[in-house]
C-alpha atoms as one frame of an Amber mdcrd trajectory, in Angstrom:
protein
   0.000   0.000   0.000   1.285   3.416  -0.926   0.808   6.367   1.341   0.609
   9.802  -0.129   1.280  12.831   1.948  -0.290  16.118   1.128   2.097  18.916
   1.899   0.263  22.153   2.349   2.579  25.039   1.672   1.526  28.416   2.980
   2.884  31.841   2.284   2.704  34.749   4.671   2.644  38.492   4.733   4.241
  39.594   7.978   4.989  42.698   9.987   8.022  43.032  12.241   8.576  45.747
  14.816  11.857  47.145  16.105  11.833  48.782  19.528  15.313  50.077  18.720
  14.202  52.130  15.698  10.453  52.294  16.504   9.748  51.157  12.943   7.739
  48.464  11.239   9.012  46.232   8.472   6.540  44.552   6.118   7.468  41.508
   4.051   6.244  38.206   2.633   7.739  34.725   2.706   7.121  31.008   2.422
   9.070  30.267   5.621   8.256  32.717   8.389  10.577  31.224  11.030  13.616
  31.267   8.749  12.845  34.762   7.503  12.636  36.258  10.997  15.847  34.475
  11.936  17.586  35.996   8.899  16.322  39.479   9.779  17.619  39.119  13.338
  20.994  37.799  12.175  21.541  40.956  10.141  21.296  39.149   6.809  18.867
  41.692   5.416  20.411  45.065   4.588  17.299  47.121   5.253  16.534  45.607
   8.655  20.091  45.246   9.948  19.959  48.443  12.026  16.714  47.479  13.792
  17.813  44.224  15.414  16.136  42.694  17.355  12.917  42.474  15.365   9.711
  41.141  16.894   6.990  39.449  14.852   3.762  41.371  15.507   1.486  40.271
  12.648   1.087  37.448  10.133  -1.496  36.792   7.475  -1.531  33.435   5.605
  -2.100  32.981   1.867  -2.278  30.024  -0.485   0.072  31.499  -3.079   3.254
  33.534  -3.109   1.593  36.032  -5.452  -1.264  36.676  -2.994   1.156  37.199
  -0.097   3.277  39.576  -2.162   0.204  41.500  -3.334  -0.873  41.992   0.290
   2.673  43.061   1.223   2.550  45.757  -1.456  -0.898  46.865  -0.285   0.270
  47.268   3.326   3.422  49.085   2.238   1.312  51.499   0.192  -0.506  52.605
   3.343   2.574  54.489   4.590   0.716  55.062   7.840   2.098  53.998  11.205
  -1.346  54.442  12.770  -3.132  52.350  10.151  -0.621  49.523  10.587  -1.012
  49.720  14.385  -4.791  49.462  13.994  -4.410  46.352  11.783  -2.164  44.728
  14.391  -4.468  45.648  17.283  -7.555  44.340  15.450  -5.825  41.026  14.677
  -4.949  40.550  18.359  -8.553  40.964  19.480  -9.908  38.122  17.340
């Protein structure tokens, strides 16, 4: 008998927060744990100065394209307050 395993790959849009710089960073990835680790190891030029970064928001998607589209939408907001409201609303659910 053969067993087939269904591997369900998810992609994420995420928001990190740096208490050092008081800034958010918005990104998307297929491996959230590895991506945060890379940010906190200084392997990302843009986020290097904000270490340590804390994960404050994630949103799952079925495809990389959907996660990236949401990343671009959140980045277009350019509003610290609007991002804070999104994070706060997600924590109350």
